[in-house]
N, C-alpha and C positions, 0 to 999 in steps of 0.2 A: 588305355588306362591313364588316369591323371596322377599328378604328383602334388602332394601337400607338403608345405613347409612346416618344420618344427622350429618355433621361435622362442627366444627368451621372453618371459612375461614382463609386464610393466613393473619396474622396481620401485620399492618404497621411496617416499620423498627423501631427498638429500643423499640417496645412494646412487652413485654414478655407474658403478660396475659391480660384477659379482664373479664368483668362481664356480665352474662346473664341477660338482662333487662326484657324481656317479651315474653312469648309464645303467639301466636295468635290462636293456635289450641289446643284441648284437645285430649287425647288418645281416639281412636274410631271414630274420625271425618275424613271425606274425605278431601283430599288435592289435588291440581292440580300442575303439574310441573311448576316451577318458581314462584309459589305463595309464598308470604312472610310468613315464619313460625315463625321467632323469631328475636328479636333485640339483638345485643351484643354491649356493650359499652366499648370502649377503653378510654385511658386518654384524647383523643381529640375529637373523633367522634363516631357516632353510626353506626354500620355495620348491614345491613339487610342480613339474611340468607334465601335464597329461598329453596323451596322443590326440591330435586334432581330428583324426579319422582312423577307421579300421583299414588294415592292409598289411604290407610288408615294409619293415624298416629298410629303406633303400641304401642309405649311407649316413655316416656320422662325420660332420664337418669340424666339430670341436670335441677334443678328447677330455678325459678326466683330468682335473687340475688346471685347465686353461681358463684364462679370464675371458668374460663375455660381457656384452653390453645389452641394455634393454632393447628388445625388438630384433636382435641379431638372429639370423638363421643358423641353427646348429645341426640340422639334419633334414632328411626328406623321407616321406612315406609314400610308397606306391599304392595308391588307393585301388581296392578291388583285387589286388594280387593275393595269392595264397601261398602259404609256406610250402605246400606240396609241389606247386608249379616251379617255385624257386629251386627246390631240391632237385627236380627233374633236370632243370637247366644245368645245375651244377654237375649232375651225373653224366650228362651228355658231353660236357666239355672236359670230363675227367679232372675237374678241379674241386678242391675242398675249401670250404669257408673256414679260415683259421681265426680262432678267437684272439683278439689283440692281447699281447702280453705287456703288462705295465712295467716300466723301468724308469729310474730316476736319471737326470742328466749325468750324474757321476758314473752310474752303471753303464750308460751308453758310451761314455768316453773310454772306460776301461775295455769294454767289449770291442770297440773300434780299434784300440791299440793292439789288442791280442788277435784281431781278425775273427771274432766270434759273432755269430748271429744270436742275440739274446733269446729269440724264440725257440732255439734248439737246446738251450741249457736246462737241465733238470732242475725243477724248483717246486716249492709248495705254494698252493694258492695261485693267484693271478699276477704275482709280482716277482720279478727276478731281482735278487739282491747282489751286492758286491761279493758277498761270501759265496753265492752260487757260482759266479763267474770264476772266482779264484780257485774254488774246489774243482771246477771242470778242467781247467788247464793250469797246472802248476809248473813254474819254470824249473828246468833241470838244475839241480844244485851244482854250483861251481866249486870244484875241488881246488883249494889253495893251501899250500904247505904253510903250517903255522909259523915257521921261521921266516918265511918271505912275505907274510901278510903285513901290510903297512897300515897305518892308522886310518887312511881313507877307505881302504877295503873293509876294515872292521866296522866303520860307521855305515857303509853301504849294506853290509850283511845285517846289521841291526835294523836298519830301515826296511829292508826287504822282509825280515821276519815279522816286524810289526805291521807291515802293509797287508799281510795275509790274515790278520785278525778281523773277524766279521764286524762291519760297520754298515749303517744305512742312514743316509741323509734324506730327510723328508721336509718339505716346506711347512711353515706354520699355517694353520687354518686361518681364514679371515677373522673368525671370532677371536682366536687367540691373539692375533695381531692387534685387533681392536681393543681387547681387554688390556693388553700391555700398554697400549697408547694411552688409554684412559687412566690407568693406575699411575703412570709417570706424570701425566698432566695434573692429576689430583695432588700428588706430592709436591709438584713444583709450584702450583698456583694457589694452594691453600695452606693455612697455618694449622696443621693437624696435630692435636694433642689427644691423649687417651687417658681416661680415668677408669679405675677398676674397683670392683666390689665382689663380695661373695654372697651367695643366697643359699639358705637352708631349704632344700626341696622337699622335706619330709611332709609338710602339710599338703602340698600339691600331689605328691605320690599317694598319700593316704586317701585324698579326695578322689583321685582317678581310680584307685583300687575299689573304692566304695560304689562309685557311680558309673564306672566304665561299662558294665553289662547293660544297665538301663539306658545309658546314653546311646550306645550302639544299636540297641533294639529299637529305640524311638527314631533315631536319625539316620541309621544305616551307614554310619561312619564311626571309626574309632576315635576316642578322645585322646589327643596327644598333648605334648607340652607346649607346642608352638602357639596354640590358640590362647593359652594362659598369658604367654609373653606378649602376643599381639594386643590382647585386651589391656594388659598392664601398661604397655607402651602408649596406647591411645589415651588412657587415663593420665599418664605422666605428660604427654604432649599437650593435653588440654590445660594442664597446670602450668607448663612452661612453653608457651607458643613459639618462642624464638627457636626452639629446637626443631619445630615443624616448618620453619621458614627456609627460604633459599635465597641465594645471592645472584644478582644480575648487574654487572658493571658496578656502579657505586650505590646500588639500591638493595634494600632488604625487602623481600616479598613474603608477607605473612599469609599463610593459607588457612582458610576457614573450613577446610575439609582434611581428611586423614586418609591418604592413599599410601599404603604400606607395601614396600618392596620386600619380597621373600626370596632370598638367595636359594637357588635350586641347582643341583649338580646334574649335568648331562654328559653324554659321551663327547660332545663338542667343547665342553668347558662349563664354567659357571655362568648362569643367566639369572636375571632378577625380574620376574614377572610381578605385576602390581595388583594387589587387592584394593579395589576402589571403595571409598566411603565406608571404611571399616568401622567407624563409630556407630553405624546403624546395623552392623552385622551381629548375628548370634555366634556362640561358640561353634555350633554345628555348621553354619554357613562358612565360617573361617576354615574349619577343618576340611570341608568339601572343596573349598576354593584352592587350598594348598595341595590337596590330593590330585585335583584336576591339573594344576600347574605341573606337578611332578610327572604325571603320566604324559602330558603333552610335550614336556621337555625331553623325556626319553624317546618319544616318537618323532621329535623334531617338528611338532605341530604348533608351536607358539607363533603368534603373529606379532607384527610390529606394534600394534596397539597394546598387546599384552605387556610389552616391555618398555613402553613410553610413559614418562612422567614419574610420579611417586614423590612423596614428601619426606619419607623416612624409610630406612632399610633395616631389616633384621637378618643376620646370617648365623647359622648354627654349625660351627666347626666341630661340635661335640659328637655329631653322628659319625665322624671319621676318627674320633679318639683324641681330638685336640684338648689340651688342658688349659691353655692360655694363649691368646694372640691379640694383635692390635689390628683390627679391621681397617680398611682404607675407605675413605668417603666415596660415595657414588654421586658425583656432581650432577646438577647444582644443589643437591641436598646438603644440609649443613651437619648432619650427624648420622651415625650408624651404630647399631647395637650388636655386639658379638656374644653369642651363647657358647658354652663349652661343655665338656664331658662332665657327667655327674659321678662323683667318686665319694665313697664313704671315708670320712676323715674324723679324727678326734677334735672336738671343739669344747669350749667352756660354755656351760649352760646352767644358769642359776647356781653358780659356784661349784658345779660338778663337771668332770670331764666325761663327755658322752660321744658316741659314734653317730654321726648324722650324714645323710647324702647331701653333699655340697657341690655347688656349681660356681665357678668363677665367671663373672660377666665383665664385659669391657664396653665402654662408650668412647668411640673416636668422634671428635667434633672439630669444627672449624673455629679456631680461637679468634678469628677476625669478627665473627658474629656472636659467639657464645662465650660468656665468662666462665671461669672454672667453677665458681660457686653454683651457677645454674646447672652446669654439667653434672656436678657431684650430687646436687639435690634431685635432679632428674633420675639418676641411677638409683639413689636411695628410695625414691618413690616407687620405682619398679620392684626393688628388693622387698619393700614393705607389702606391696600388693601380692607378690608371689608367696611370701611367707605367711600371709593371712588371706588366702584365696576366697574366703567367704565374702570379702568385699566385692568380688567380681561375680556377677549373677550368672549361674549356669541355667541354660534354658532346657531343663529336664523336669 
């Protein structure tokens, strides 16, 4: 039988290393050619590594959480072997294949100090925590007479009591570290200001209520709020091209196209896939594009191309209940629009106090490129378009 190498695939441009996220097979298990074996996380996306051949996973050279390089061998497959034959070999030698148990460096240190094998500790799932170790072996309490206990002993007793409380230390994901780095750089390198406004959502809500069934019947997708804001943003960007521009060194780059980043939440964190050439897209195409991004973000199927570029970004904290926030720029873009929760509030309308569904919106912008007047007028343009959506053509 021959042996096939399992290698880290070619990484995206500018990415030098990655982190091995999760193996889906254990040594000794059968695998099929092209079956997903392992996930590898880069700074932006998760790459799936399929089995190069059918056979038995012979060994794993890199474990979950370890850093890897492009082209690095991380395991081997014994081509042509079967799981049955491997099981027979195991039975003949009276050995059992033990599923690896996950532990953090802190847990391994505590286990070593107490002389415990983490694999023998009762635990839930495939990870042994500090609490599992401490619950397995608890030090016998030291009886000290209260009258003779000195201050140092009291401090030690408090420390021991607190040390038994459950904690777990886990490393940041590559995406989380990258997001943190980009957020700090954006704040340090750009003059970020935020302007706010509020939008009466009644007209859009009434329009959606009226046309939602017909829209979904024709296009096979629900009509959401985001497509209205994307359309309104494009109209405003066309009116104020500096807000669709980006900076590079001492230059301002004006873009004659509108690639809108839509912030999408995933288990790994917030990602911003790009809708390309939105000025030529219909409401239905926008809704389908956003739905596709959301699904692929949940399934970790977004590509580097999906996340590269963009001239303007929209983020909606309202889906999580946020009332007001100051979104941070997504460099090299010069502005970002923040949507928020829709709440019924009393407002003055034609001299009367009425209850209306209101949304606060925020525009964060780079004051080095954009003047306050342009930022405010841009946000007012979006407000006017949303409050009078008949200006925006619905393709139904």
